[in-house]
C-alpha positions, 0 to 999 in steps of 0.5 A, spaced: 861 556 630 858 550 630 855 547 624 847 549 626 850 556 627 852 557 621 846 554 618 842 559 622 846 565 620 846 562 613 838 562 613 838 569 617 841 572 611 837 569 606 831 572 609 834 579 609 836 578 601 829 575 599 827 582 603 832 587 598 827 590 594 832 594 587 832 600 587 829 604 581 837 604 577 837 597 579 831 595 576 832 598 569 840 594 570 835 588 571 831 589 564 838 590 561 840 583 562 840 578 556 835 574 556 829 571 551 825 578 548 818 575 550 821 574 558 823 580 558 816 583 556 813 579 560 817 582 567 816 589 564 808 588 564 809 584 571 813 590 573 808 596 570 802 593 573 804 590 578 799 585 576 799 577 580 801 572 575 794 569 574 792 577 573 798 576 567 795 570 564 788 573 563 791 579 559 790 581 552 792 586 548 784 589 548 786 591 555 791 596 554 786 602 551 790 609 549 787 615 549 788 623 548 788 627 554 789 635 553 795 634 547 798 628 551 797 621 550 795 616 556 794 608 556 790 605 561 790 597 563 784 594 565 786 589 569 782 583 573 783 582 580 783 574 582 785 574 589 780 571 594 776 569 587 773 576 585 773 577 578 773 585 578 776 589 574 780 595 575 783 601 570 790 603 571 794 608 568 800 605 567 803 611 561 802 618 560 806 623 556 805 631 553 808 632 547 814 638 549 815 632 555 818 627 553 814 623 558 811 625 565 814 619 567 822 620 564 825 615 567 820 609 565 821 611 558 826 604 557 819 599 559 814 602 554 817 602 548 818 595 548 812 593 550 808 597 546 812 595 540 810 589 543 803 589 544 803 591 536 804 585 533 798 581 538 791 580 536 786 584 541 784 578 544 791 574 544 794 572 550 801 577 552 804 570 552 802 563 551 807 559 557 802 556 563 803 560 570 808 554 572 812 555 566 812 562 567 814 562 575 820 558 572 823 562 567 822 568 572 826 565 576 831 563 571 833 569 568 831 574 573 833 571 579 826 571 582 820 569 582 814 574 578 811 576 585 817 581 588 816 585 581 809 587 585 812 588 591 818 592 587 812 597 583 808 598 589 815 600 593 817 604 587 810 608 587 810 609 594 817 611 594 819 615 587 812 617 586 809 619 593 803 615 593 799 614 600 796 608 603 789 609 599 793 610 592 796 604 593 790 601 595 786 603 588 792 601 584 794 594 587 786 592 588 786 592 595 779 592 599 784 596 604 790 599 606 793 594 610 796 590 606 801 596 604 805 594 611 807 588 607 808 590 600 812 596 602 818 597 603 821 603 605 827 605 611 829 610 614 833 614 608 826 613 605 822 617 610 827 624 610 
């Protein structure tokens, strides 16, 4: 096999690796890796919200709203869609608990506790991080091994795979104008359909 063929095989292997989406278990293990606490929180918020990096940088503590529904606590996140120069807010349900069921999404407890603790230490109008977009991209690549936008792909895939979100629900969650982007963002295989 000559050098050009080997290079082409490596390029294909890298492309396949970049497209792989972690399972929920692998995602949890990723956040257990040692890294600076603030970077871990950034990754968790990007995953929870499925936000683009520029949307994340506009987030403030005041955008997280807590309330009571029935006997349970819920948290919503007001997120601004900044794609195509739109500055439109959408409300995301990011957390819900009932008193006798520890969490309605028990597999996500490891995400929320640290994030809520971190938010308590911020002022209402304080940004979640003081890093620039460029620096934050580099830090996320360094500590997580991929760029921030992959969190969006992971979250939308997990919502579809584990919580049975269809195209319409994903459209609302992601702030799309139609369901077409789901074909790009959601990565399922045949086993996920069975």
